[in-house]
VMD Tcl script that draws the C-alpha trace (Angstrom):
set ca {
  {-3.09 47.63 45.36}
  {-1.90 44.11 46.14}
  {-3.19 42.00 48.96}
  {-0.74 40.07 51.12}
  {-1.65 36.41 51.52}
  {-0.83 35.01 54.92}
  {-0.82 31.25 55.18}
  {-1.42 29.53 58.48}
  {1.20 26.99 59.51}
  {-0.22 23.47 59.74}
  {0.99 21.44 62.74}
  {-1.39 18.46 62.38}
  {-2.97 17.27 59.13}
  {-5.48 14.46 59.58}
  {-9.00 13.30 58.80}
  {-11.38 11.03 60.66}
  {-13.25 8.54 58.48}
  {-16.74 8.28 59.92}
  {-17.28 4.92 58.18}
  {-14.42 2.96 59.78}
  {-13.59 5.39 62.64}
  {-9.91 5.55 61.65}
  {-7.90 8.73 62.02}
  {-5.58 9.07 59.03}
  {-2.56 11.37 59.47}
  {-0.19 12.90 56.91}
  {3.11 13.78 58.63}
  {5.17 15.25 55.78}
  {4.86 16.57 52.23}
  {3.54 13.90 49.83}
  {2.73 11.52 52.73}
  {-0.49 10.23 51.15}
  {-2.48 7.88 53.39}
  {-5.89 6.23 53.14}
  {-8.06 4.33 55.59}
  {-8.71 1.42 53.21}
  {-12.44 1.11 53.95}
  {-15.13 1.42 51.24}
  {-15.20 5.23 51.71}
  {-11.47 5.49 50.81}
  {-10.86 8.51 53.04}
  {-7.46 10.06 52.33}
  {-5.12 12.79 53.51}
  {-1.93 14.24 52.01}
  {0.42 17.18 52.40}
  {1.82 16.90 55.90}
  {2.64 20.35 57.25}
  {3.04 21.81 53.74}
  {-0.47 21.67 52.27}
  {-3.91 20.20 52.88}
  {-5.40 17.59 50.57}
  {-8.30 15.43 51.67}
  {-10.51 13.04 49.79}
  {-13.13 10.32 50.11}
  {-15.86 8.73 48.05}
  {-18.32 10.63 50.27}
  {-16.77 13.80 51.71}
  {-19.70 14.11 54.11}
  {-18.34 11.01 55.84}
  {-14.97 12.51 56.86}
  {-14.12 15.05 59.53}
  {-11.12 17.35 59.06}
  {-8.86 17.39 62.12}
  {-6.41 20.10 61.05}
  {-4.58 22.02 63.78}
  {-2.69 25.26 63.08}
  {0.23 26.88 64.94}
  {-1.82 30.00 65.74}
  {-4.44 28.07 67.73}
  {-4.28 28.09 71.56}
  {-0.92 26.63 72.58}
  {-2.53 24.19 75.03}
  {-4.07 22.54 71.96}
  {-1.06 22.91 69.65}
  {1.31 21.17 72.09}
  {-0.98 18.10 72.08}
  {-0.88 17.77 68.26}
  {2.48 19.11 67.06}
  {4.95 16.22 66.84}
  {8.57 15.48 66.15}
  {9.80 12.31 64.52}
  {12.37 10.46 66.60}
  {14.56 7.40 66.16}
  {15.69 7.45 69.80}
  {18.98 8.59 71.26}
  {20.97 6.14 69.14}
  {19.23 7.19 65.93}
  {18.75 3.51 65.11}
  {15.37 2.83 66.69}
  {12.12 2.61 64.67}
  {10.63 6.00 63.81}
  {8.06 7.22 66.33}
  {6.16 10.51 66.47}
  {6.28 12.27 69.84}
  {3.94 15.10 70.84}
  {5.63 18.27 72.09}
  {3.69 17.91 75.34}
  {5.27 14.46 75.90}
  {8.87 15.14 74.84}
  {11.45 15.16 77.62}
  {13.15 18.44 78.48}
  {16.40 16.96 77.17}
  {14.77 15.97 73.87}
  {13.40 19.50 73.38}
  {16.86 21.00 74.06}
  {18.46 18.52 71.63}
  {16.01 19.50 68.89}
  {16.84 23.18 69.38}
  {20.56 22.36 69.15}
  {20.07 20.13 66.09}
  {17.91 22.58 64.15}
  {14.97 22.26 61.81}
  {12.23 24.30 60.21}
  {11.98 27.77 61.77}
  {8.27 27.41 62.58}
  {8.91 24.09 64.33}
  {11.82 25.45 66.37}
  {9.58 28.33 67.48}
  {7.06 25.77 68.78}
  {9.84 23.90 70.61}
  {10.97 27.15 72.25}
  {7.37 27.99 73.10}
  {6.96 24.55 74.73}
  {10.04 25.16 76.89}
  {8.66 28.57 77.91}
  {5.24 27.05 78.61}
  {6.84 24.44 80.86}
  {8.86 27.10 82.69}
  {5.77 29.24 83.29}
  {3.69 26.25 84.43}
  {6.40 24.51 86.48}
  {6.37 21.44 84.21}
  {9.40 19.21 83.75}
  {9.63 15.88 81.97}
  {12.90 14.11 82.69}
  {14.45 11.30 80.72}
  {13.85 8.08 82.70}
  {17.37 6.91 81.84}
  {19.02 10.07 83.21}
}
mol new
graphics top color blue
foreach p $ca { graphics top sphere $p radius 0.5 }
foreach p [lrange $ca 0 end-1] q [lrange $ca 1 end] { graphics top cylinder $p $q radius 0.2 }
display resetview
């Protein structure tokens, strides 16, 4: 009899270094980052896998958030990379909870990973149910 393995979808992959108080985030596969302090806390894997390290693992705190956690939490940590409307602005990471309604709709139209599009749709539903609207200031 085989056992099905169900993996939880990562939406935020980060560690807090307790030595230098820096939060180190990995946003995509093979996005290896370190804090640079003597503890050398590190994180890697983005939304694909979890890899953490440090000279003293007791001095880091894992800050992983998964898609199956309460949505009120997920929407504060799940992000989307954006280069602005023109596509030429510096890359920024925007939380679902802070994206404009127009930005969310544009992401759904553009496409992406199925799990991420489900979160976008869930954010739109959450806003509808809670009478939340974030308009583009330029509109």
